[in-house]
N, C-alpha and C positions, 0 to 999 in steps of 0.2 A: 549531472550540476547536484550541488550539496544542496538540499530540501529543508532549507532551516528559519522558514518565515514563520512569523509570530502570529502574524494577522493577517485577513483577507478579508475582499468587500462582500463575498458570499455571507449570507446570513445564516448558513447552517454552522450550526455548532460541531465541536470536532473534541474528543477528549485523551489527546495528545501532547506532549509538549511543544511540538512543531504541527502548523499545517502540513499535511499530508494529501491533499487533495491535488491533482493534475494541473488545474487549469491556472491556478496562480502562478505556476513556474512555466506558463505557456504552450504545456501539451493538451490537447482538446482532441486528438485522434490517432487511432493506430495503437499497437503494445504498448504498454508501460513496465519498466522494470525498475522496480523500488529494490534498494539494498541498504540494509541495518546493519552495523558494525558495531559490535559490542564485546566486552570483557565480561566472561562466565566467572559466576560465583561458585559454580559446581554443584548447584542445587536445580537447575533449570531441569526441565524434562518435556516442555512443548512450549509452543507459541501461539495464541490466542490472536486470532486478527477479525475484524470487522469490517468486510469489502465491499465497496460499493462501485458498480460496473453496468448497470442498465440492464433489462430485460435479457434473459439468456447468456449473461457475460459468463466466463469462467478465469480460474487463476491455479498457479502451481506456485510451490514454494522447495527452496532449496536451502539446507544448512551447508553452509561450505559447498562442497562436491557432491552431498548427499541428498538424493530425492526424498522428502519427506510427506509429498500430498497434493492434491488438488481439489478443487470445486468444479467440476464438469459443465456446471450449469444446466437451468432448464428454463423453460418459459416463465412462470411465473414469480420467478426470484429476481429482483435489481439490486439487492443488498443480500448477504450471507455473511455468518458467521460460523467458525468453527474452531477446536484447538487439534493441531497436529503435532504428534510426538516426536521429539528429537531422540538420536542414536543413544545408546546407553550414556551415562555419566561424561558431564562436560568437566574439564579439570578446572579446579579454582586458576582464575588469571589467564584462563587460554583466551585467545583472542579470534574471534569467528564472525561469520558474513552470512545473514540470512537475506535470500534473494527471493523475492517474490513477481513473478511474470503475470500481468493483469491484461487479460485480452478482454477488454470492455465494447461497448456497442456503442459507443459515440457519445455525444451529449443529446439529452433528451429536445424532441421539436416541441413547440407550444401548440399541442393538437384541439386543446380548450383556451377557449379566450380568457384574458385575465388570468392565466396562469404562470406560474414561476418554475414549470418544471425543469426549464434549463438550468435552472441553478442546482439541480441535484447533483451534489459532488461525484467523481468518478476518483478512487485511491483507498486510504487506508482511512477508515473513520475512528478506528480505536484498536489498542494490541494489547498485550501483555505477556509476560513470558510463565506460565506455568511451572509452580512448586519455587519461585523467584522472584517477589514482587519488587524485589531492591535492583536487580538487573535493569539497568539503564543502556538505552542505546547511545552511543557517543557521537554516531554520527549518520543520518539517514542521505542517501544519495538517490536520483530520480534521473531516467533518462527514457526517451520516448522518440517518435518522430525524429529525423536529423534535422537537429535546428530547432524544432517546434514553430514558435512565431517568429523566431529570429534568422530562419532558414538560409534567406540572405545576407546576413551579417555574419562577419567574421567571428569565428568562435575563441 
């Protein structure tokens, strides 16, 4: 599905042009696959992402069919940010797909009374293209568990 929402009921703020949390799109469990379609300026050297996935989550990224790296996760981190380098020089105007596979740990349980832990989003909190602040994602797409909230509805 195209991830193009510009607002959500979740109070968490985001620093992306669209909401890139999974829950507003109906995906709350299972792995999530994000795809960012973009046209290169030729100056991109890597991709910075700030990801949220719950304690001990992990993610991997690919540029087209080239694996560019992972966060393998650990116990204390429920969010993590890093820059992963692209293969040498992307050509000006060339079209690419950046894929992020997020292995998250589900939505938080409210273990402490009157807390809002369940609202902590899963997904991309912020991103940028290293070396080229002008590069824009043309389309973000998201998929997850079959049908998400709409598993019994025709697609």
